[in-house]
C-alpha positions in Angstrom: 0.8 -10.9 -16.5 -0.3 -9.0 -13.4 -0.1 -5.3 -12.8 -0.5 -3.2 -9.7 -1.2 0.4 -10.3 -1.1 2.9 -7.5 -2.7 6.4 -7.3 -3.2 9.1 -4.8 0.2 10.2 -3.8 1.2 13.8 -3.5 2.3 16.6 -1.1 0.6 17.6 2.1 1.5 19.6 5.2 2.2 18.0 8.5 -1.1 16.9 10.1 -2.8 16.4 6.8 -4.3 13.4 5.2 -3.9 11.4 1.9 -5.5 8.3 0.5 -3.6 5.9 -1.6 -5.2 3.3 -3.9 -3.9 0.3 -5.7 -5.7 -1.8 -8.3 -4.6 -5.2 -9.5 -5.3 -6.2 -13.1 -4.3 -9.0 -15.4 -4.8 -12.8 -15.4 -5.0 -14.4 -12.0 -7.2 -16.6 -9.8 -7.1 -14.8 -6.5 -5.1 -12.4 -4.3 -4.0 -13.4 -0.9 -2.2 -10.6 1.1 -2.2 -7.1 -0.2 -0.4 -4.2 1.3 1.8 -1.2 1.3 5.4 -0.7 1.9 7.5 2.5 1.8 11.1 3.5 1.2 12.7 6.8 2.0 16.0 7.9 0.5 18.9 6.0 2.0 16.7 3.6 3.9 15.4 0.1 3.4 11.9 -0.6 2.3 9.6 -1.1 5.3 6.2 -2.4 6.1 3.4 0.1 6.3 0.4 -2.1 6.4 -0.9 -5.3 5.0 -4.3 -6.9 4.9 -5.3 -10.6 4.4 -7.9 -11.8 2.0 -10.2 -12.0 5.1 -9.5 -8.3 5.8 -7.3 -8.8 8.8 -4.9 -5.9 9.0 -1.4 -5.7 10.2 0.4 -2.3 10.7 3.9 -1.1 11.1 4.6 0.3 14.5 5.2 3.8 13.2 1.8 4.2 11.6 -0.5 2.4 14.1 -3.4 4.6 15.0 -2.9 7.0 12.1 -3.2 4.8 9.0 -6.0 2.5 8.0 -5.8 -0.2 5.3 -8.8 -1.6 3.5 -9.5 -3.8 0.5 -12.2 -4.7 -2.0 -12.0 -8.3 -3.0 -14.5 -7.8 -5.9 -12.6 -4.9 -7.4 -9.2 -6.3 -6.5 -8.2 -3.0 -4.9 -6.4 -2.0 -1.7 -6.5 1.4 -0.1 -4.5 3.2 2.5 -6.0 6.1 4.4 -3.2 8.2 6.0 -4.2 10.7 8.7 -2.1 12.9 11.0 0.8 12.7 8.5 4.3 13.6 9.7 7.4 14.6 7.8 8.9 11.2 8.6 6.1 9.6 6.5 7.8 11.1 3.4 8.7 8.2 1.1 7.8 6.3 -2.0 4.9 4.1 -1.2 4.7 0.7 -3.0 1.7 -1.5 -3.4 2.4 -5.2 -2.9 0.3 -8.3 -3.5 0.5 -12.1 -3.4 -1.3 -13.3 -6.5 -2.4 -16.8 -7.4 -1.8 -17.8 -10.9 -2.6 -21.4 -11.8 -1.3 -23.5 -8.8 1.3 -21.0 -7.4 1.4 -17.7 -5.7 3.6 -14.9 -6.9 4.6 -11.6 -5.3 4.1 -8.4 -7.3 5.0 -4.8 -6.7 3.6 -1.6 -8.1 5.7 1.2 -9.5 5.5 3.4 -6.4 3.9 6.7 -5.7 5.6 9.6 -3.9 4.2 11.0 -0.6 5.8 14.1 0.7 4.9 15.7 4.0 6.2 19.1 4.8 6.6 20.6 8.3 
């Protein structure tokens, strides 16, 4: 089994910063894309940022220039540095990864971590 465990959520005022981390553990051969998605109440889950195994990032339009995604392929972790936070960034943030087990890739989600930005 594979587990993704997030940490680093919390509450911050508008303009502040937070850093989210996600660690993958369990039995697997490799991890392809890792990333972050978020979901606010009453909305669909949306892309925040993803990063390939070669560390090529891709960001959602609403966070470009404010958030930075990074990964450590040795530790099997992915991090999201969030700067200049806005109230509209308030959501549950979910870690996501495409994990290779045997000959196939499977998609996994973390349990989510709450980020609240107050004005």
